[in-house]
ZAKOL-565423 format. One line per 3 residues: number of its first residue (from 1); their letters; for each residue x, y negated, z of N, C-alpha, C, O. Coordinates in steps of 0.05 Angstrom, whole numbers. Layout:
N
NUM) A) X,Y,Z,X,Y,Z,X,Y,Z,X,Y,Z ~ ... $
This chain:
404
1) MSG) -760,-218,776,-751,-192,789,-731,-199,812,-713,-215,808 ~ -734,-186,836,-719,-193,855,-691,-182,854,-685,-161,841 ~ -673,-196,867,-644,-185,867,-643,-158,878,-625,-144,868 $
4) ARR) -657,-147,897,-654,-121,908,-663,-101,885,-651,-80,880 ~ -683,-110,871,-691,-88,848,-672,-88,827,-669,-66,816 ~ -658,-109,820,-638,-107,800,-616,-91,809,-604,-77,793 $
7) VRR) -608,-93,835,-586,-78,844,-592,-47,841,-576,-30,833 ~ -619,-43,848,-626,-11,850,-625,-3,821,-613,17,815 ~ -638,-20,800,-636,-9,776,-606,-5,763,-602,14,748 $
10) LLS) -588,-23,771,-561,-20,762,-546,2,774,-528,14,762 ~ -554,8,800,-542,34,812,-552,58,800,-537,77,797 ~ -578,58,792,-590,81,780,-575,84,752,-564,105,746 $
13) GLV) -575,63,737,-561,67,711,-531,77,715,-522,95,700 ~ -516,66,734,-488,78,737,-488,108,747,-470,124,740 ~ -509,114,762,-510,143,770,-514,160,746,-499,179,740 $
16) ALA) -536,151,731,-542,166,705,-518,169,687,-512,190,676 ~ -504,145,685,-479,145,665,-459,163,677,-448,179,662 ~ -452,163,704,-434,183,717,-442,211,712,-424,227,707 $
19) VVL) -467,218,712,-479,245,707,-471,256,678,-462,277,672 ~ -479,233,661,-475,241,632,-446,246,627,-438,266,616 ~ -428,225,636,-398,230,634,-388,257,644,-375,272,630 $
22) GVV) -397,263,671,-390,287,682,-397,311,667,-382,330,665 ~ -421,310,655,-432,334,635,-412,336,611,-403,357,603 ~ -406,311,600,-389,311,575,-362,320,584,-350,338,571 $
25) YGA) -351,309,605,-324,315,613,-326,347,619,-307,361,610 ~ -345,360,633,-342,387,638,-346,401,613,-331,420,611 ~ -362,396,595,-364,410,570,-336,407,555,-326,426,542 $
28) AAL) -324,382,557,-300,378,542,-278,397,555,-264,412,542 ~ -277,397,578,-259,411,593,-259,441,586,-239,454,581 ~ -285,453,586,-291,479,581,-289,488,555,-281,511,551 $
31) LSP) -294,473,537,-292,476,507,-268,470,492,-264,480,470 ~ -252,453,503,-231,441,492,-210,464,479,-207,485,492 ~ -197,462,459,-179,483,447,-155,487,470,-145,469,483 $
34) VPR) -148,515,470,-126,516,488,-100,517,470,-99,526,447 ~ -80,506,485,-56,502,469,-39,526,459,-36,546,474 ~ -29,526,436,-14,547,427,13,555,447,23,537,461 $
37) LHV) 20,579,447,44,585,463,67,574,454,69,572,429 ~ 87,565,470,112,554,462,130,580,464,132,593,484 ~ 144,585,441,162,607,440,192,596,436,199,580,419 $
40) EQT) 209,608,453,238,598,452,255,623,447,254,643,462 ~ 269,620,427,289,643,421,313,644,440,326,623,445 ~ 318,667,450,340,669,466,363,683,456,385,682,468 $
43) LSS) 359,696,434,383,712,421,397,694,407,386,679,391 ~ 421,693,410,441,676,395,453,688,370,458,713,370 ~ 457,673,350,469,683,326,499,688,325,511,697,305 $
46) AVD) 510,682,348,539,684,352,543,712,361,535,717,384 ~ 556,732,346,561,755,353,592,763,352,605,758,331 ~ 603,773,372,632,782,372,636,807,353,620,824,348 $
49) GAW) 662,805,345,670,829,328,674,826,297,674,845,282 ~ 676,800,291,680,794,262,708,805,255,727,803,270 ~ 711,819,229,734,832,221,758,813,220,780,823,223 $
52) SET) 756,787,215,778,769,212,791,767,239,812,754,242 ~ 779,779,261,792,770,288,814,791,294,830,787,312 ~ 814,816,278,832,837,288,849,845,263,863,865,265 $
55) LTL) 850,830,239,866,840,219,895,833,226,899,815,242 ~ 915,848,214,942,843,216,950,834,188,954,850,170 ~ 953,809,187,958,799,159,988,792,152,1003,784,171 $
58) PAD) 998,795,126,1025,793,122,1037,766,131,1023,745,130 ~ 1062,766,139,1075,738,145,1085,724,121,1089,700,120 ~ 1090,740,101,1106,726,76,1082,723,55,1060,735,55 $
61) GST) 1090,707,37,1074,702,11,1046,691,20,1044,676,40 ~ 1024,699,2,998,692,6,981,716,4,987,734,-12 ~ 961,717,18,944,744,17,913,737,22,906,719,38 $
64) ALI) 898,751,8,869,745,11,855,771,12,864,790,-1 ~ 834,774,25,815,797,25,790,787,21,783,766,30 ~ 773,804,6,745,797,0,728,822,4,733,843,-8 $
67) AAS) 707,820,19,691,842,23,667,842,7,663,821,-6 ~ 651,861,4,626,862,-13,608,838,-9,597,827,-28 ~ 605,831,16,589,808,20,599,781,12,583,762,15 $
70) GST) 624,778,3,636,754,-4,653,744,18,671,728,13 ~ 650,752,41,669,746,64,695,746,56,703,766,45 ~ 712,725,59,740,723,51,757,719,77,750,704,95 $
73) VTA) 779,731,78,801,724,99,826,719,82,831,732,62 ~ 841,697,92,866,690,78,888,685,96,884,677,119 ~ 913,690,84,938,684,102,958,672,83,961,680,60 $
76) GSD) 972,652,94,994,639,78,980,614,62,957,607,68 ~ 994,603,43,985,583,29,969,593,7,975,612,-7 ~ 946,578,4,928,584,-20,931,565,-43,912,559,-57 $
79) EPR) 957,556,-48,964,539,-71,971,556,-94,984,576,-90 ~ 964,550,-115,970,566,-141,1002,573,-142,1019,555,-137 ~ 1009,599,-149,1035,608,-151,1037,628,-171,1016,640,-177 $
82) PIA) 1059,635,-184,1062,654,-206,1050,681,-197,1051,690,-174 ~ 1037,693,-217,1022,720,-210,1033,743,-227,1019,763,-229 ~ 1056,742,-239,1068,765,-255,1047,779,-269,1030,766,-281 $
85) GVA) 1048,807,-269,1031,824,-284,1002,822,-279,986,833,-294 ~ 995,808,-254,967,808,-248,953,793,-272,928,796,-275 ~ 966,777,-288,953,766,-311,941,785,-329,923,778,-344 $
88) KVV) 952,808,-329,939,829,-346,910,834,-339,895,842,-357 ~ 902,832,-314,876,838,-307,858,815,-319,834,821,-326 ~ 868,790,-321,854,770,-332,850,775,-361,829,769,-372 $
91) LAH) 870,786,-374,869,793,-402,850,816,-406,836,817,-427 ~ 847,834,-389,828,857,-392,801,846,-392,786,854,-409 ~ 793,827,-374,767,815,-372,764,801,-401,743,806,-414 $
94) LVL) 781,786,-409,779,768,-434,773,788,-458,755,783,-475 ~ 788,810,-460,784,828,-483,757,839,-484,746,842,-506 ~ 745,847,-459,718,857,-458,698,836,-463,676,842,-473 $
97) DAE) 704,811,-455,686,788,-461,683,782,-491,662,776,-502 ~ 707,786,-504,707,777,-533,696,803,-547,679,799,-564 ~ 705,828,-541,694,850,-555,683,870,-536,698,889,-531 $
100) PLA) 661,869,-526,646,887,-508,647,914,-516,644,921,-540 ~ 651,933,-497,653,961,-503,633,972,-481,626,962,-459 ~ 626,997,-491,609,1014,-470,630,1030,-456,652,1033,-466 $
103) PGS) 623,1039,-431,643,1058,-420,647,1083,-437,628,1095,-447 ~ 672,1091,-440,680,1114,-456,682,1108,-485,691,1126,-500 ~ 675,1086,-494,675,1079,-520,702,1071,-529,714,1055,-514 $
106) PGA) 715,1080,-554,740,1072,-560,746,1046,-569,766,1035,-563 ~ 726,1036,-586,728,1009,-596,744,1009,-623,748,1030,-635 ~ 753,986,-632,769,983,-655,793,998,-654,802,1004,-632 $
109) AIT) 805,1005,-675,835,1020,-676,854,1005,-692,846,992,-712 ~ 880,1005,-685,902,992,-698,922,1016,-705,922,1038,-692 ~ 938,1011,-725,962,1029,-731,989,1016,-722,994,993,-728 $
112) IDQ) 1003,1030,-711,1030,1020,-701,1046,1016,-724,1049,1035,-739 ~ 1058,990,-729,1075,987,-750,1106,976,-739,1112,972,-716 ~ 1121,972,-759,1148,964,-752,1149,940,-730,1164,941,-711 $
115) RHI) 1133,920,-735,1135,897,-717,1127,904,-691,1139,892,-673 ~ 1109,922,-684,1101,930,-660,1125,948,-648,1129,947,-624 ~ 1139,961,-663,1163,980,-652,1184,958,-645,1196,960,-623 $
118) ERY) 1189,940,-661,1212,921,-653,1205,903,-629,1224,896,-614 ~ 1182,896,-623,1175,880,-600,1174,898,-577,1180,890,-555 ~ 1167,921,-579,1169,942,-557,1198,944,-548,1204,943,-524 $
121) REL) 1216,948,-568,1244,950,-563,1257,927,-549,1273,930,-531 ~ 1249,902,-558,1259,879,-547,1249,876,-517,1266,870,-500 ~ 1228,880,-511,1216,876,-483,1229,900,-465,1237,894,-443 $
124) DAA) 1231,924,-475,1244,944,-462,1272,940,-457,1283,949,-436 ~ 1285,927,-473,1317,924,-470,1320,899,-450,1341,898,-436 ~ 1300,880,-448,1300,859,-430,1292,869,-400,1294,853,-381 $
127) GAR) 1284,892,-396,1277,903,-370,1250,896,-364,1244,898,-340 ~ 1232,888,-382,1204,886,-376,1191,914,-380,1203,932,-393 ~ 1167,916,-368,1152,942,-367,1140,946,-393,1127,928,-403 $
130) TVE) 1142,967,-405,1132,973,-432,1118,999,-432,1121,1016,-414 ~ 1105,1002,-453,1090,1031,-459,1103,1041,-485,1101,1024,-503 ~ 1114,1059,-490,1127,1070,-514,1104,1072,-535,1083,1082,-529 $
133) VRF) 1111,1060,-559,1093,1064,-582,1112,1075,-604,1137,1072,-603 ~ 1099,1088,-625,1114,1101,-645,1102,1094,-673,1078,1091,-676 ~ 1117,1092,-690,1109,1085,-718,1086,1103,-728,1089,1127,-726 $
136) GQT) 1064,1092,-739,1040,1107,-748,1021,1118,-730,1003,1133,-738 ~ 1024,1111,-701,1008,1121,-684,982,1103,-685,984,1079,-691 ~ 959,1114,-678,932,1102,-676,927,1096,-649,928,1114,-631 $
139) WTR) 921,1069,-643,913,1061,-614,888,1047,-616,886,1029,-632 ~ 866,1054,-601,842,1045,-599,842,1022,-578,861,1020,-562 ~ 822,1005,-577,822,982,-558,821,996,-529,834,986,-511 $
142) RDL) 807,1016,-525,807,1027,-501,834,1037,-494,841,1036,-471 ~ 850,1048,-512,876,1061,-505,893,1036,-496,906,1038,-476 ~ 892,1013,-513,909,990,-506,901,978,-481,919,970,-465 $
145) LAA) 874,976,-474,864,967,-446,877,987,-423,888,978,-403 ~ 875,1011,-428,884,1031,-406,916,1027,-405,927,1024,-383 ~ 929,1026,-426,959,1022,-424,968,997,-411,989,996,-397 $
148) TLI) 951,975,-416,956,946,-405,949,944,-377,962,930,-362 ~ 927,958,-368,917,955,-342,931,977,-322,941,972,-300 ~ 929,1003,-334,942,1023,-315,973,1024,-322,990,1024,-304 $
151) GSG) 979,1024,-344,1008,1028,-350,1025,1001,-349,1050,1001,-352 ~ 1009,979,-345,1023,955,-340,1042,947,-364,1061,933,-359 ~ 1037,956,-391,1051,951,-411,1050,923,-422,1029,913,-430 $
154) NNT) 1073,910,-422,1075,881,-432,1071,880,-464,1060,861,-475 ~ 1081,901,-476,1079,903,-506,1051,908,-513,1041,895,-532 ~ 1036,927,-499,1008,930,-506,992,905,-497,972,900,-510 $
157) AEL) 998,890,-477,983,865,-470,985,848,-493,965,837,-502 ~ 1011,844,-505,1016,825,-527,1001,835,-553,990,819,-568 ~ 1000,858,-557,983,873,-579,954,865,-577,942,859,-597 $
160) LVD) 944,865,-554,915,857,-546,911,827,-554,893,820,-569 ~ 929,810,-545,926,784,-550,925,778,-581,908,764,-592 ~ 944,791,-594,943,785,-622,920,795,-637,908,782,-653 $
163) EVF) 913,822,-630,891,837,-644,863,825,-639,845,825,-656 ~ 860,816,-615,832,808,-609,831,779,-610,809,771,-616 ~ 849,761,-606,848,730,-607,861,720,-627,858,696,-633 $
166) GGL) 878,735,-641,894,725,-665,920,710,-658,934,700,-675 ~ 925,707,-633,948,694,-623,945,682,-595,923,682,-583 ~ 968,670,-586,969,659,-559,952,636,-554,940,634,-532 $
169) EAY) 950,617,-574,939,595,-567,905,597,-567,892,582,-553 ~ 895,615,-583,868,622,-581,861,636,-557,839,634,-548 ~ 880,651,-545,878,667,-522,875,649,-500,856,651,-485 $
172) RTA) 895,629,-498,894,608,-475,867,592,-475,854,588,-455 ~ 859,585,-499,830,571,-500,809,589,-489,794,580,-471 ~ 806,613,-497,787,631,-487,791,636,-458,771,637,-442 $
175) ARA) 813,640,-449,819,644,-422,809,620,-403,795,623,-383 ~ 816,598,-411,807,573,-395,777,574,-394,767,569,-372 ~ 762,578,-414,732,576,-414,721,599,-396,703,595,-380 $
178) WLD) 734,622,-399,724,646,-383,730,642,-354,713,649,-337 ~ 750,630,-347,760,628,-318,744,606,-308,736,607,-285 ~ 738,586,-323,718,564,-312,690,574,-308,678,567,-288 $
181) DAG) 680,590,-327,655,600,-321,651,619,-298,630,621,-286 ~ 675,635,-291,676,654,-268,683,635,-242,686,645,-219 ~ 684,612,-246,691,596,-220,717,598,-211,722,590,-188 $
184) LTG) 738,608,-227,765,612,-219,782,588,-231,799,591,-248 ~ 775,566,-221,788,541,-230,817,537,-222,832,523,-235 ~ 825,548,-202,852,548,-194,870,569,-209,894,571,-202 $
187) TTV) 861,583,-226,875,603,-243,882,592,-271,865,583,-286 ~ 908,594,-278,915,585,-305,932,609,-316,950,618,-302 ~ 927,618,-339,945,637,-354,954,625,-379,938,613,-394 $
190) VDG) 980,627,-384,991,616,-409,1002,641,-428,1011,638,-451 ~ 1000,664,-415,1008,686,-432,991,711,-420,980,709,-398 ~ 990,732,-436,975,757,-430,989,776,-412,979,796,-403 $
193) TGL) 1012,768,-408,1034,790,-393,1036,778,-364,1037,793,-344 ~ 1038,755,-362,1049,743,-334,1082,740,-334,1094,731,-315 ~ 1092,747,-353,1122,743,-355,1130,715,-350,1149,709,-337 $
196) DPG) 1112,696,-363,1116,667,-362,1108,657,-332,1085,661,-324 ~ 1124,645,-319,1118,636,-292,1098,614,-294,1089,606,-272 ~ 1090,603,-315,1067,587,-314,1039,597,-313,1019,582,-311 $
199) SLS) 1038,625,-313,1011,637,-307,1010,639,-275,1026,652,-261 ~ 988,623,-267,987,616,-237,960,623,-227,940,621,-242 ~ 959,630,-201,933,632,-187,936,631,-158,958,628,-147 $
202) TAS) 915,633,-144,915,635,-114,908,664,-107,896,678,-124 ~ 915,673,-83,912,697,-73,878,701,-70,868,723,-75 ~ 865,682,-63,837,683,-60,822,688,-87,803,703,-90 $
205) EIA) 832,673,-107,821,678,-132,826,705,-146,809,717,-160 ~ 851,713,-142,859,740,-152,841,761,-138,832,779,-152 ~ 836,759,-111,818,777,-98,791,776,-113,781,797,-120 $
208) QLG) 780,750,-118,756,750,-132,757,765,-161,738,778,-169 ~ 779,762,-173,782,772,-199,781,803,-197,770,817,-213 ~ 794,812,-177,794,843,-173,764,853,-165,756,875,-172 $
211) RLA) 750,837,-153,722,846,-149,707,848,-172,694,868,-177 ~ 709,824,-188,694,827,-216,707,851,-233,692,862,-249 ~ 731,857,-231,739,882,-245,725,907,-237,717,922,-254 $
214) LEN) 721,911,-209,707,932,-199,677,933,-207,663,954,-207 ~ 668,910,-212,641,907,-220,633,909,-251,610,909,-260 ~ 656,911,-265,653,911,-297,654,945,-301,672,960,-292 $
217) PVL) 633,952,-315,631,981,-319,657,995,-334,666,1017,-328 ~ 667,980,-354,688,992,-366,714,992,-352,729,1011,-352 ~ 719,969,-340,744,968,-321,741,985,-297,760,996,-288 $
220) AEL) 718,988,-287,714,1005,-263,719,1035,-271,731,1050,-255 ~ 709,1044,-296,716,1072,-306,744,1075,-311,755,1097,-305 ~ 757,1056,-321,786,1058,-326,801,1063,-298,817,1080,-294 $
223) LDG) 792,1044,-280,808,1045,-253,799,1069,-237,814,1078,-220 ~ 779,1080,-241,771,1106,-226,785,1128,-240,800,1143,-226 ~ 781,1132,-265,792,1155,-279,825,1152,-288,837,1172,-295 $
226) RPR) 835,1129,-286,862,1124,-290,876,1142,-313,895,1157,-308 ~ 866,1138,-336,874,1152,-356,905,1147,-364,913,1124,-364 ~ 920,1166,-371,952,1162,-377,958,1174,-405,981,1178,-412 $
229) TTQ) 938,1179,-419,943,1187,-448,925,1172,-468,902,1166,-461 ~ 933,1167,-490,915,1156,-510,900,1178,-526,906,1202,-524 ~ 880,1168,-540,864,1185,-556,881,1205,-575,875,1228,-581 $
232) GGA) 906,1189,-583,923,1205,-601,944,1221,-589,960,1234,-602 ~ 943,1220,-562,964,1235,-546,987,1221,-537,1004,1233,-525 ~ 990,1198,-541,1012,1178,-531,1011,1177,-498,990,1170,-488 $
235) AFA) 1030,1183,-483,1031,1180,-457,1043,1157,-442,1061,1144,-452 ~ 1034,1150,-419,1045,1128,-405,1042,1133,-373,1025,1149,-365 ~ 1057,1120,-355,1055,1125,-328,1034,1106,-316,1025,1086,-328 $
238) DEA) 1025,1113,-291,1008,1094,-277,1024,1076,-262,1033,1083,-240 ~ 1029,1051,-272,1045,1032,-258,1030,1013,-240,1043,997,-227 ~ 1001,1014,-238,988,997,-225,978,1011,-199,966,998,-182 $
241) GFL) 983,1035,-196,980,1047,-167,996,1039,-148,1020,1035,-153 ~ 989,1036,-125,1003,1026,-103,991,1039,-74,967,1038,-67 ~ 1012,1050,-58,1003,1063,-33,979,1082,-40,959,1078,-27 $
244) TGL) 979,1100,-59,956,1116,-67,952,1136,-45,930,1146,-44 ~ 970,1144,-28,966,1161,-5,948,1152,13,937,1168,27 ~ 943,1124,15,925,1112,34,899,1110,23,881,1099,37 $
247) GTI) 895,1120,-4,866,1119,-15,860,1096,-26,837,1087,-24 ~ 880,1081,-39,876,1055,-52,867,1058,-80,870,1080,-91 ~ 856,1037,-93,851,1037,-120,869,1012,-131,864,989,-127 $
250) GLA) 889,1022,-145,908,1000,-155,900,985,-177,895,998,-198 ~ 897,960,-178,894,944,-201,919,930,-213,920,924,-237 ~ 938,924,-197,963,912,-205,984,916,-182,978,913,-159 $
253) RTY) 1009,923,-190,1032,926,-178,1053,916,-196,1061,928,-215 ~ 1063,893,-189,1083,878,-208,1102,860,-193,1099,853,-169 ~ 1123,852,-210,1146,835,-199,1155,819,-222,1156,829,-245 $
256) TDA) 1161,795,-216,1178,778,-230,1195,762,-209,1188,760,-186 ~ 1218,750,-221,1236,737,-202,1219,711,-191,1221,704,-168 ~ 1204,698,-208,1188,675,-203,1167,681,-183,1161,664,-166 $
259) AGV) 1154,704,-184,1130,710,-173,1134,727,-149,1117,726,-131 ~ 1156,743,-146,1159,763,-126,1146,786,-129,1140,792,-153 ~ 1138,802,-110,1120,824,-114,1090,816,-107,1083,807,-85 $
262) CVL) 1075,821,-127,1047,817,-126,1032,842,-128,1040,859,-144 ~ 1011,845,-113,996,870,-114,963,863,-111,954,846,-97 ~ 948,879,-126,921,876,-128,909,904,-125,913,922,-142 $
265) LAI) 895,906,-102,885,934,-98,856,932,-83,847,911,-75 ~ 843,956,-81,818,957,-67,820,982,-51,833,1002,-58 ~ 805,979,-27,805,1004,-9,776,1007,2,761,987,5 $
268) EAG) 769,1032,9,742,1038,20,746,1037,51,764,1049,63 ~ 728,1020,64,731,1017,92,700,1017,101,683,1001,92 ~ 695,1037,121,667,1040,126,652,1044,105,660,1062,91 $
271) DET) 630,1032,97,612,1038,76,616,1017,52,599,1016,34 ~ 640,1001,52,642,982,33,671,982,21,690,995,31 ~ 672,967,-1,697,964,-15,710,936,-9,698,915,-11 $
274) IVI) 735,938,-1,749,914,6,773,911,-14,789,929,-18 ~ 773,885,-28,792,877,-46,814,864,-33,808,846,-17 ~ 840,870,-37,861,857,-25,879,848,-48,885,863,-67 $
277) ASL) 888,821,-46,909,810,-63,930,798,-49,925,782,-31 ~ 955,804,-55,980,793,-40,998,784,-63,1004,800,-81 ~ 1006,759,-62,1025,747,-80,1050,741,-65,1050,736,-41 $
280) GQP) 1072,742,-80,1097,730,-66,1111,745,-47,1127,734,-32 ~ 1106,770,-44,1120,787,-26,1150,790,-33,1157,790,-56 ~ 1167,791,-13,1196,787,-18,1208,813,-32,1230,812,-43 $
283) GYP) 1195,835,-30,1207,859,-46,1187,883,-43,1169,880,-27 ~ 1191,905,-56,1175,926,-56,1171,938,-27,1149,941,-18 ~ 1197,943,-12,1192,955,14,1179,936,35,1168,946,55 $
286) AAE) 1180,911,30,1168,893,48,1137,892,41,1120,889,58 ~ 1132,896,16,1103,894,6,1090,919,16,1066,918,24 ~ 1102,941,16,1093,967,25,1091,970,54,1073,984,64 $
289) AAM) 1108,957,69,1103,956,99,1082,937,106,1066,943,125 ~ 1079,915,94,1059,895,101,1030,905,93,1011,901,108 ~ 1029,916,69,1003,927,61,994,952,75,970,957,78 $
292) TTL) 1013,969,82,1003,991,98,993,985,125,974,996,134 ~ 1007,965,138,996,953,164,970,941,162,952,945,178 ~ 968,925,139,942,914,134,919,930,129,897,926,139 $
295) IES) 924,951,112,905,970,107,893,982,130,868,983,133 ~ 911,993,148,905,1005,172,887,987,189,867,996,201 ~ 894,963,189,880,943,207,849,938,195,828,935,208 $
298) VRA) 851,937,168,822,932,157,804,957,164,781,954,172 ~ 816,980,161,799,1006,166,790,1007,194,768,1018,201 ~ 806,996,212,799,991,241,781,972,248,767,974,267 $
301) SVQ) 779,949,231,764,926,236,740,925,224,722,911,233 ~ 736,940,201,709,940,188,692,960,198,692,983,188 ~ 674,953,217,655,969,232,631,961,234,628,937,233 $
304) PVE) 609,978,238,582,967,243,580,954,270,590,963,291 ~ 567,933,270,564,917,295,531,914,299,516,907,281 ~ 525,920,324,493,919,329,490,887,337,502,876,356 $
307) VVA) 474,877,322,464,847,330,444,847,347,442,827,362 ~ 425,866,349,404,867,368,397,893,373,397,909,355 ~ 391,900,398,386,930,405,357,934,407,343,914,409 $
310) AGE) 346,956,406,317,961,407,312,958,437,324,968,455 ~ 290,941,440,282,933,469,291,909,479,281,898,498 ~ 314,898,464,327,875,474,308,851,473,293,849,454 $
313) VVA) 309,831,494,293,808,497,304,788,477,327,780,480 ~ 290,779,458,300,760,437,288,733,440,298,713,428 ~ 265,730,455,250,703,460,234,706,483,228,728,493 $
316) IAR) 226,683,490,206,679,515,179,662,505,182,641,494 ~ 157,673,510,133,658,502,120,648,527,114,664,544 ~ 114,622,529,106,608,553,78,595,546,73,586,524 $
319) SAW) 61,595,566,35,578,561,38,552,579,54,548,598 ~ 20,535,570,22,507,584,8,511,614,11,494,631 ~ -5,534,618,-15,536,645,1,555,663,-9,565,683 $
322) GQE) 28,561,654,46,572,675,49,602,671,61,614,688 ~ 40,615,651,44,644,643,66,646,624,70,628,608 ~ 80,667,624,101,672,608,106,705,602,101,723,618 $
325) TEL) 114,709,578,120,739,571,145,741,556,151,723,541 ~ 162,762,557,184,767,541,178,781,513,161,799,513 ~ 187,774,492,185,784,469,210,803,461,233,794,462 $
328) VAT) 206,827,456,230,845,450,228,856,421,208,856,408 ~ 254,865,413,255,875,386,246,904,386,253,918,405 ~ 231,914,369,222,940,369,241,960,359,237,984,363 $
331) EAV) 263,951,345,285,970,335,310,954,332,309,929,332 ~ 334,968,329,359,956,327,364,943,299,354,952,279 ~ 382,923,300,394,917,274,423,917,275,436,905,293 $
334) TVS) 434,931,256,464,933,253,475,920,228,461,923,207 ~ 495,907,227,508,895,203,537,902,206,547,910,227 ~ 551,899,182,580,902,179,594,880,196,582,859,199 $
337) STE) 615,883,205,633,864,218,642,843,198,646,820,205 ~ 644,851,171,651,833,149,629,812,145,634,792,131 ~ 603,816,159,582,798,151,577,778,172,561,760,168 $
340) LDG) 592,781,195,585,764,217,588,735,217,575,720,230 ~ 609,727,199,617,698,195,592,683,186,587,660,194 ~ 577,695,168,553,684,157,527,693,166,507,692,152 $
343) LGV) 528,702,190,503,715,201,483,693,208,490,672,217 ~ 460,699,204,436,683,210,414,696,226,408,719,219 ~ 403,685,244,385,699,259,361,678,264,367,656,275 $
346) RLE) 337,683,257,317,663,260,291,680,271,288,703,266 ~ 274,666,285,249,676,298,228,668,280,229,646,270 ~ 207,684,275,182,679,263,160,688,281,151,711,279 $
349) AAS) 152,671,297,136,677,319,106,672,310,99,652,298 ~ 88,694,317,61,689,311,48,666,328,53,662,352 ~ 32,650,312,17,626,328,-7,636,340,-27,644,328 $
352) RST) -4,633,367,-30,644,382,-28,632,409,-6,623,417 ~ -52,631,426,-55,621,450,-55,641,472,-50,633,495 ~ -62,664,468,-59,687,486,-46,710,475,-43,711,451 $
355) IVR) -39,728,491,-28,754,480,-32,775,500,-33,770,524 ~ -35,803,488,-39,825,505,-11,839,506,5,837,488 ~ -7,853,526,16,870,528,21,888,507,3,903,501 $
358) GAD) 44,889,494,49,906,470,40,896,444,42,909,423 ~ 28,872,445,18,864,417,40,855,397,63,849,406 ~ 35,854,374,53,842,352,57,811,358,37,795,359 $
361) AGS) 82,803,362,85,776,370,102,762,349,116,742,354 ~ 102,774,325,115,762,302,141,778,295,140,802,297 ~ 164,766,287,187,780,278,212,765,282,212,741,284 $
364) LVV) 234,781,284,261,769,281,274,775,254,276,798,245 ~ 282,755,241,297,758,215,325,755,219,334,734,229 ~ 343,776,211,370,776,209,382,777,183,379,797,169 $
367) EAG) 395,755,176,405,752,148,437,756,149,451,743,164 ~ 448,773,132,474,779,134,482,789,104,469,805,92 ~ 506,777,94,512,787,67,492,782,45,493,795,24 $
370) GVE) 475,765,50,454,758,29,430,777,29,413,778,11 ~ 430,793,52,406,809,56,391,807,83,405,803,103 ~ 364,808,84,349,803,105,340,829,117,330,846,102 $
373) QVV) 342,833,144,329,855,159,307,843,176,313,825,192 ~ 285,851,174,262,841,192,254,862,210,250,886,203 ~ 251,851,238,244,869,259,220,859,274,220,835,280 $
376) RLE) 200,875,279,176,866,292,180,865,322,193,882,335 ~ 168,841,334,172,839,363,145,843,376,123,839,366 ~ 149,852,401,126,859,418,126,841,445,147,830,453 $
379) STS) 106,839,455,104,824,480,106,847,506,94,869,505 ~ 121,841,527,124,859,548,102,851,568,97,868,585 ~ 90,833,569,64,830,587,46,810,573,52,798,553 $
382) AIT) 21,807,586,-2,790,577,0,761,586,11,754,607 ~ -12,745,568,-17,718,574,-48,714,569,-58,716,547 ~ -60,709,591,-90,710,587,-99,679,586,-84,660,588 $
385) EPG) -126,676,582,-140,648,583,-133,635,608,-128,648,628 ~ -133,608,607,-126,590,630,-154,593,649,-175,597,638 ~ -150,589,675,-171,590,695,-187,560,693,-180,540,679 $
388) IAW) -207,561,709,-225,537,710,-209,515,721,-210,493,711 ~ -194,520,742,-177,496,753,-161,482,736,-159,457,736 ~ -145,500,717,-128,487,697,-143,472,675,-135,452,663 $
391) RFA) -170,484,670,-183,471,649,-193,445,656,-195,427,640 ~ -199,442,683,-214,417,695,-188,398,704,-190,384,724 ~ -166,400,690,-142,384,698,-149,354,694,-172,346,690 $
394) DPI) -130,338,695,-136,307,692,-148,302,663,-143,317,643 ~ -163,282,662,-173,272,637,-155,270,614,-161,279,592 ~ -134,259,621,-113,255,598,-103,281,584,-98,281,560 $
397) TVI) -102,302,601,-97,329,593,-118,340,574,-112,351,552 ~ -142,336,583,-164,346,568,-168,331,543,-173,343,523 ~ -165,306,543,-164,288,519,-141,298,499,-145,301,475 $
400) GRW) -117,303,511,-94,312,495,-98,340,483,-87,346,462 ~ -114,357,496,-119,381,483,-138,379,458,-135,393,439 ~ -157,361,460,-175,353,438,-159,342,415,-163,348,391 $
403) AG) -141,325,423,-126,307,404,-106,324,390,-100,317,368 ~ -95,346,400,-76,360,385,-67,388,398,-50,402,387 $
């Protein structure tokens, strides 16, 4: 075979190969998968207006506030310090843990004897808060709980310790176990009254204790109804009430030389309940002034905050061939200002290559206070299939589309 013929055959083969490759490339370019849209979230999870930014907190002692979401704000040292009669709130929890009651149920009863009279007189003579008891009276567990929690009776607190736990040592053991189970590891009680300065806690843990009390059906009933007489007709004052004119729910209002003034209360602000604990205030006038200012600032600070507005752009969807569309929220999302510190915002975009105007484009999930709100997203314009020119891009791009 001559050299000229070999050249012609080689050229014919190369032309044929080029035609085949061209057909394959054209088919590959036209039939290769179109890349998914890239969606970028533009809405930030950082939102101004957190309640902690505008509270007026006391300068003295230590204070903590806790919202229904668990969001906590503190001021002053959070080291354990004496808690005075707030220890009775711990005792109330322990009594109901050891001897559960249904709301309104009287529970077991005791008869007041001479020993109870003598201890009442000793405490009263020492200047401690007491609830009067008389020989032969019948007191139910509910009576004693109300007199201890609402009346802040130190003698009735000691009666509960003796009757329910059989003495102080058994009570201390039960208290340590209950406090540990509740996560209140910074709290220690060595008595049921708080007269002993060795009963210690932090403002933040006392606030948590108050929230647990409001969640307990029996204690919540007592704190709401605030009974001041026993089943047998004995009367006592409401010593736990504090700034009731401001609509507070008083859990404790107490003082000892070691602890200073300690208060535990709850208020309604917006649509939620805020628990406030303040330890070590220098006196009742100072405590009233500080708490009044704080309560007013809480009610001004706890407000609904709009995280995203209806129609607000929350993301941009872009195609590899240069088209893009905005994704907007179809409705507003509002949360409490107490939930902003733990706010979470995430995009759950639909996986797609094209989109028509007004189409469902996925969702925006807003998590606040342990609750998720899901909002549907819509596109504001269309992203269509790419044109021929883009499809017949360089071979590396075509290969890349097939590869992934």
